[in-house]
C-alpha positions in Angstrom: 130.5 89.1 95.3 131.1 92.6 96.6 129.8 91.8 100.2 132.4 89.1 100.5 135.3 91.7 100.4 134.4 93.1 103.7 133.7 91.8 107.2 130.4 93.9 107.7 129.4 92.6 104.2 130.0 88.8 105.0 127.6 89.4 108.0 125.2 90.7 105.7 125.7 87.8 103.2 125.5 85.4 106.0 122.4 86.6 107.4 120.3 87.1 104.2 121.5 84.0 102.3 123.4 83.0 98.9 120.2 82.7 97.1 118.5 86.0 97.8 121.5 88.1 96.9 122.2 86.1 93.9 118.6 86.7 92.8 119.1 90.5 93.1 120.1 90.9 89.5 120.0 93.7 86.8 117.0 94.0 84.6 119.0 93.4 81.7 119.0 89.7 82.1 116.5 88.6 79.3 115.8 85.1 80.6 114.3 86.6 83.6 112.0 89.0 81.7 111.2 92.6 82.1 108.7 94.0 84.9 108.7 97.6 83.0 107.5 96.3 79.6 105.8 93.0 80.7 107.9 90.6 79.0 109.1 87.1 79.2 108.6 85.0 82.8 107.3 88.2 84.4 104.5 88.6 81.9 103.7 85.2 82.2 103.4 85.2 85.8 101.2 88.5 85.8 99.1 86.5 83.2 98.7 83.4 85.6 97.9 85.8 88.4 95.2 87.4 86.3 93.8 83.9 85.8 94.0 83.0 89.5 92.4 86.4 90.8 89.8 86.2 87.8 90.6 89.5 86.3 91.4 90.7 82.8 94.9 92.2 83.4 97.0 92.1 86.5 100.3 94.0 87.2 103.0 93.4 89.8 104.1 96.2 91.8 107.1 96.3 93.9 106.8 99.5 95.5 103.9 99.0 97.7 100.3 99.7 97.3 100.9 103.3 97.9 102.5 103.2 94.3 99.8 100.9 93.0 97.2 103.7 93.8 99.3 106.4 92.2 99.3 104.3 88.9 95.7 103.9 88.8 95.2 107.6 89.3 97.8 108.9 87.0 96.4 106.5 84.3 92.9 107.7 84.8 92.7 111.4 85.9 94.5 114.8 85.2 94.4 118.5 86.2 91.2 119.7 87.3 89.2 116.7 86.9 86.6 116.0 89.7 87.4 112.9 91.7 85.2 111.3 94.5 87.3 110.1 97.6 86.6 108.5 100.7 87.3 110.9 103.3 89.4 108.3 105.5 91.4 107.0 102.7 94.9 106.1 102.6 97.3 109.0 102.5 98.8 107.8 99.1 95.5 108.8 97.8 95.8 112.4 98.9 99.3 112.3 97.6 97.7 111.1 94.3 95.4 114.2 94.4 98.0 116.6 95.2 100.4 115.1 92.3 97.4 115.2 89.6 96.2 118.4 90.3 92.5 117.1 90.7 89.6 118.5 92.9 88.4 116.3 95.3 84.9 115.6 96.5 84.9 113.7 99.8 82.4 111.2 100.8 82.1 110.9 104.7 82.3 108.1 106.3 80.6 107.3 110.0 82.8 107.0 113.0 81.7 105.6 116.5 83.0 107.2 119.8 85.7 104.2 120.1 87.4 106.0 117.4 86.7 103.1 115.0 85.9 104.2 111.2 82.7 103.0 110.0 81.3 102.9 106.5 80.4 105.6 104.1 76.4 105.5 104.2 74.9 104.2 101.0 72.9 107.9 100.7 76.6 109.4 100.1 76.8 107.5 96.7 73.6 108.8 95.5 74.5 110.7 92.3 72.0 113.5 93.6 73.9 113.9 96.7 77.0 114.0 94.8 76.0 116.7 92.6 75.2 118.8 95.4 78.7 118.4 96.6 80.1 119.3 93.2 77.9 122.5 92.9 78.8 123.8 96.3 82.6 123.1 96.0 84.2 126.5 95.0 87.0 124.8 93.4 85.3 122.8 90.6 85.4 124.9 87.4 82.9 123.1 85.3 79.9 121.7 87.4 78.5 119.5 84.9 81.6 117.5 84.3 81.4 114.0 85.0 83.6 112.5 88.0 86.6 110.7 86.7 87.2 108.1 89.5 85.7 107.1 92.6 88.4 105.6 95.4 87.1 103.6 98.3 88.9 102.2 101.1 88.1 98.4 100.8 88.2 97.3 103.5 88.5 100.0 106.3 91.2 99.8 108.9 88.9 98.1 111.1 87.7 95.6 108.6 84.5 97.2 107.3 83.8 96.2 103.5 81.3 97.1 101.1 78.9 95.4 98.9 80.5 96.4 95.6 77.6 95.4 93.2 75.4 97.9 95.1 78.1 100.7 94.4 78.4 99.7 90.6 74.5 99.7 90.5 74.5 103.2 92.0 77.5 104.9 90.2 78.6 102.7 87.3 77.2 104.9 84.7 77.9 108.3 87.0 81.6 107.7 87.2 84.4 106.9 84.8 86.5 104.6 86.8 85.7 102.7 90.1 88.8 102.0 92.1 88.8 99.9 95.3 92.0 100.3 97.5 91.8 96.6 98.7 95.1 96.7 100.4 93.7 94.6 103.2 91.3 92.5 101.1 93.3 90.3 98.4 92.2 87.0 100.2 88.4 87.8 99.6 88.1 86.6 95.9 89.2 82.9 97.1 86.2 82.4 99.6 82.5 82.6 98.9 82.1 84.1 102.4 83.1 87.4 100.7 80.8 87.3 97.8 79.9 90.6 96.4 82.1 92.1 99.2 85.1 92.5 97.0 85.9 94.2 93.8 86.9 91.7 91.1 86.6 88.0 90.6 85.9 85.2 88.3 82.2 85.2 89.0 81.5 89.0 89.1 79.4 90.7 86.5 81.0 93.6 84.5 79.7 97.2 84.8 78.5 98.6 81.8 80.5 101.9 81.5 82.8 102.1 84.5 86.2 100.2 84.4 87.0 98.7 87.8 90.8 98.7 89.6 91.4 97.0 92.5 94.8 97.6 94.3 96.0 95.0 96.8 99.1 94.5 99.2 100.1 91.1 98.5 102.5 91.4 101.6 99.9 92.3 104.1 97.4 89.4 103.8 99.1 86.9 101.5 102.6 85.5 101.3 104.5 88.3 99.8 107.6 90.0 100.7 107.4 93.8 101.9 106.2 96.1 99.1 104.8 93.4 97.1 101.5 94.8 95.5 99.4 94.3 92.5 97.0 95.9 90.5 94.0 94.3 89.1 91.7 95.6 86.2 88.2 94.4 85.0 87.1 96.1 81.9 83.5 97.0 81.5 80.9 96.1 79.0 81.8 99.0 76.6 85.5 99.8 77.4 88.7 98.0 77.2 92.0 98.9 79.0 94.6 100.3 76.8 97.7 98.6 77.9 100.1 100.8 76.2 98.7 104.1 77.6 98.4 102.3 81.0 102.0 101.7 81.0 103.2 105.2 80.6 101.8 105.7 84.3 103.3 102.4 85.5 106.7 103.5 84.1 106.3 106.9 85.8 106.1 105.3 89.3 108.3 102.2 89.1 111.8 101.8 89.6 114.1 100.8 86.7 115.8 98.5 89.1 112.9 96.4 90.5 113.9 93.6 93.0 113.2 90.4 91.5 112.8 88.4 94.9 109.6 90.8 95.3 108.2 89.9 91.9 108.9 86.3 92.5 107.0 86.8 95.9 104.0 88.1 94.1 104.2 85.1 91.6 104.2 82.5 94.4 101.6 84.3 96.3 99.3 84.0 93.6 100.3 80.3 93.0 99.6 79.8 96.8 96.1 81.1 96.7 94.8 79.0 93.5 91.7 77.2 94.7 91.3 74.9 96.3 94.5 75.7 98.2 93.9 79.1 98.8 90.3 78.9 99.6 91.4 76.4 102.4 93.9 79.1 103.5 91.3 81.6 103.8 88.9 79.4 105.4 91.5 78.5 108.3 92.1 82.3 108.9 88.5 83.1 109.3 88.2 79.9 111.8 91.2 80.9 113.8 89.8 84.6 114.0 86.4 83.0 115.3 88.4 80.6 117.8 90.1 83.5 119.1 87.1 85.7 119.7 85.3 82.3 121.2 88.4 82.1 123.6 88.1 85.8 124.8 84.6 85.4 125.6 85.1 82.1 127.2 87.8 83.8 129.5 85.1 86.9 129.9 82.9 84.0 131.3 85.5 82.9 133.7 86.1 86.2 135.2 82.5 86.8 135.7 81.8 90.3 136.8 85.4 91.2 137.0 86.7 93.3 133.9 88.0 91.8 130.7 88.9 92.8 127.1 86.2 92.8 124.7 86.5 91.9 120.9 84.5 94.2 118.7 82.1 92.6 116.5 78.6 91.1 116.5 76.9 89.7 119.4 76.1 86.3 117.9 79.1 84.0 116.9 78.8 80.5 115.3 79.5 78.0 117.8 81.8 76.4 115.8 83.3 76.6 112.4 83.1 79.8 110.4 79.7 80.3 110.5 77.8 82.2 107.8 78.5 85.6 106.2 75.0 86.7 107.3 76.3 86.9 110.8 78.7 89.6 109.8 76.4 91.9 107.9 76.3 95.3 109.6 72.6 96.5 110.2 71.1 99.4 111.4 72.2 100.5 114.9 69.5 99.0 117.3 66.2 99.3 114.9 63.9 96.5 114.4 64.3 92.7 115.3 67.7 92.6 112.8 69.2 95.8 114.5 72.6 95.8 115.7 73.6 97.6 118.6 77.5 96.6 118.7 78.9 98.9 116.1 77.7 102.6 117.0 77.5 103.7 113.5 73.9 104.8 113.5 71.4 104.2 110.8 72.9 102.1 107.8 71.4 100.6 104.7 70.8 96.9 105.4 73.0 94.5 103.3 75.5 97.3 102.3 78.3 96.5 104.7 79.9 93.7 106.3 82.7 93.3 109.0 85.5 91.0 107.8 86.1 88.6 110.6 89.5 88.1 110.2 90.1 91.8 111.2 89.8 92.0 115.1 89.8 95.1 117.2 90.3 94.4 120.8 88.4 97.2 123.0 89.9 98.0 126.3 87.8 99.1 129.4 87.1 102.7 130.3 85.2 104.2 127.2 81.6 103.3 126.3 80.2 103.2 122.8 78.3 106.4 123.5 81.6 108.3 124.2 81.1 108.3 128.0 84.3 107.6 130.1 84.1 105.3 133.1 85.6 106.2 136.3 88.5 103.8 135.7 89.9 103.0 132.4 93.0 101.1 130.3 94.2 103.5 127.6 95.2 101.0 124.6 98.4 102.8 124.2 99.8 101.2 127.6 98.2 97.7 126.9 100.2 97.6 123.6 103.5 99.0 124.9 103.1 96.2 127.7 102.4 93.6 125.0 105.5 94.8 123.0 107.7 94.1 125.9 106.2 90.7 126.0 106.8 89.7 122.4 103.6 90.8 120.9 103.5 93.7 118.2 99.9 94.8 117.3 99.1 96.3 114.0 97.3 99.7 115.1 96.6 101.3 118.4 93.7 103.7 119.2 92.6 105.4 122.4 90.9 102.4 123.8 91.2 99.8 121.1 93.7 98.0 119.3 93.6 95.9 116.0 95.2 92.5 115.0 94.9 90.7 111.7 94.3 87.0 111.0 96.4 86.4 107.9 97.0 83.2 106.5 100.3 83.1 108.7 98.5 83.2 111.9 98.2 80.1 114.0 96.5 79.1 117.2 99.8 79.0 118.9 100.4 82.7 117.9 97.0 84.1 119.1 97.3 82.0 122.1 100.6 83.9 123.0 98.6 87.3 122.8 95.8 85.6 124.9 98.3 84.6 127.6 99.8 88.3 127.4 96.3 89.9 128.1 95.7 87.7 131.1 99.3 88.5 132.4 98.4 92.3 132.1 95.1 92.0 133.7 96.9 90.2 136.7 99.8 92.8 136.8 97.2 95.6 136.5 94.9 94.2 139.4 98.2 93.7 141.5 99.4 97.2 140.5 102.8 96.0 139.8 105.4 98.3 139.6 106.2 99.6 136.1 109.9 99.0 136.5 109.0 95.4 137.0 106.6 94.8 134.1 107.9 97.5 131.5 111.6 97.5 132.4 112.7 98.6 128.7 110.1 101.2 128.8 111.1 102.6 132.0 114.8 102.9 131.0 113.6 105.5 128.2 111.0 107.0 130.6 112.3 106.9 134.1 109.5 109.2 135.2 107.1 106.1 135.5 109.3 103.4 137.0 108.2 104.2 140.6 104.3 104.0 139.6 102.1 101.1 139.7 100.6 99.8 136.3 97.3 100.6 137.4 98.2 104.0 138.6 99.6 104.9 135.2 96.5 103.6 133.4 94.5 105.7 135.5 96.6 108.9 135.2 96.3 108.6 131.3 92.6 107.7 131.4 91.9 110.8 133.6 93.7 112.9 131.1 91.6 111.6 128.2 88.4 112.1 130.3 89.3 115.8 131.3 89.3 116.7 127.7 86.6 114.5 126.5 89.0 113.2 124.0 87.1 110.4 122.5 84.2 113.0 121.4 86.4 115.7 120.3 88.4 113.3 118.3 85.4 111.9 116.4 83.8 115.4 116.0 86.9 116.9 114.4 87.1 114.3 111.8 83.3 114.6 111.1 83.7 118.6 111.1 82.9 120.5 108.0 86.2 121.4 106.4 86.5 124.3 103.9 88.5 123.8 100.6 90.0 127.2 100.1 92.6 126.0 97.4 93.3 123.3 95.0 95.5 120.6 96.9 98.1 120.8 94.3 98.4 124.6 94.1 98.6 124.9 98.1 101.4 122.1 98.1 103.2 124.0 95.4 103.7 126.9 98.1 106.3 124.7 99.7 108.3 124.4 96.6 107.9 128.2 96.0 108.9 128.9 99.5 105.6 130.9 100.2 104.9 129.4 103.3 104.7 130.5 106.8 105.3 128.5 110.2 102.2 129.2 112.4 102.1 128.1 116.1 99.1 126.1 116.8 97.3 128.8 118.9 97.1 131.1 115.8 96.2 128.4 113.2 92.3 128.8 113.2 91.4 130.1 109.7 94.8 129.4 108.2 95.4 127.3 104.9 97.7 124.2 105.2 100.1 123.4 102.6 100.9 119.9 103.8 98.9 116.8 105.4 98.0 116.8 109.0 98.0 113.3 110.3 97.6 112.5 114.0 98.5 109.0 115.2 96.2 107.3 116.5 94.5 106.9 114.3 96.8 107.5 111.3 94.2 109.0 109.1 94.7 112.4 107.4 92.7 115.2 109.2 93.5 117.9 106.7 95.0 118.0 103.1 96.8 120.8 101.4 94.3 123.9 100.8 92.0 123.1 103.5 91.5 125.7 106.5 92.1 124.7 110.1 88.9 125.1 112.0 88.2 125.4 115.8 87.8 121.8 116.8 91.0 120.8 115.0 93.0 123.7 116.9 91.3 122.4 120.2 92.4 118.9 119.3 96.1 120.3 118.6 96.1 122.2 121.9 95.1 119.0 123.8 97.8 117.2 122.0 100.5 119.8 123.1 99.6 119.5 126.9 99.1 116.0 126.9 102.5 115.3 125.2 104.2 117.7 128.0 102.6 115.8 130.9 102.8 112.0 129.3 106.2 111.6 127.7 106.3 108.3 125.9 102.7 108.4 125.1 102.7 111.3 122.9 100.0 112.0 120.3 102.2 111.9 117.2 100.9 114.3 114.5 102.5 114.3 111.2 102.5 117.8 109.6 103.3 119.5 112.7 106.9 121.1 113.4 108.1 120.6 116.9 110.8 123.0 118.3 112.1 123.7 121.8 111.9 127.0 122.8 114.2 129.3 124.9 111.7 128.5 127.8 112.7 124.8 127.5 109.0 123.9 126.6 108.1 122.3 123.1 106.1 124.4 120.6 104.4 123.2 117.8 103.8 124.7 114.3 102.1 124.0 111.0 103.2 125.5 107.7 100.4 127.4 105.8 99.9 129.4 103.0 102.0 132.7 103.5 99.5 135.6 103.9 
């Protein structure tokens, strides 16, 4: 009732509605149950969800999958433990490394020159290869210690997924716990299309030794409210989950005042996905994604030799329906009769990876898969800003690609809106329409561009990228050798102890960072605390400085850099490093 005692509160009440606000109750209401100790209706909902998702235990989390990841880690690893981590993992995993005091051994994914993250090659999972990395790491105290956890991003941000059974066969006896960050893959268990390419399900064999965890974002791919997430657990043949010990980590990260509407949305999302209804919803998502790809190819054919956008993925598509999962298996790049030339990830183990068709990466003209720039080009940041002004907001933007997802909420009408907006962009680009006309809101913020034509602006940004060979530089900096000089938690502690030094980017080479350094795009942490800035990274930061000065509105945002304006009126960029 408090909201009704103020005019602004009444507006809030009217917008969100009576039921939503009445459901926001104290956790002391016994008949609703308790999330923190898993009792009453909450516990019944979690058990029901576990049945639907085919796991032994399932926990609702109301603070997002970032928190789910930290709960899994704090329940399984401790100080100085060896952990195996996907180098292109979500930043919450890196935060978990910093919080638990573990020593990370990174498995390096492939990348192509479009900036799309590929899979970690199967050879990286070989225990012999991992042991070599452990032996070479100066931070590991006990070289014979068994790695405590393996965390893999499943799927990657562009939809690449792993055959989990191959990973279990390779590392099930070598690693204590297998953790799959399936933030973008909760739908996979409900359709045979994804068989073996997701972590846990009713028809999946148990690992002999390693317990398997999956963390999922209910709100991303299913019908959950923001922050709705869940942790799935599959016990091994020899180990059972100690629920009381696990709950200590759960309590560490969960609020004592959880939002019951979020809990309810987790319950409803699970109920919606129970087969056959859930299978039909996933089938519809796959079908819509393929229909979109077919529509994009049809438009391409109609334009003939004229330019159009491409959708990254296999050359061959089923003529109708969802086709077969076999069509989406990622094979070695261009080798043999079954080779694939479309992905650019090089030599890969056959059958180890697949592209999830509901993840669509749209590639803009201007950059080839081998990293060479065309004479003209359309940087994706301009396209996505244009789309935003026309009512279409995309998930992620790269240099010459942007990403959309076909969740269970996507309809033909919605992707048709995107297709129409892309056709309108092409028309405005070809006519070199003035920016003030086609992107008026953007020009109000950045009047520098209002008298430029859309094509002229695209070419200006494109030539900046080509001048610095930024596609190759970005790829090489992510694949470069990074030196661990300190334990991540020890390096991060320098912030609290005020033993840091703010260093301008020209002087960063050889210095040890105390925080994450994360460029957007692509939004993947480049350095973690305790690692050393190398020349390739510094070169990239210098490019970003010049590019940001010349192209306001299209800045490369780099979390971890401190921006200040000097007496000369220019922006200066610094990173906090371990004090010398």
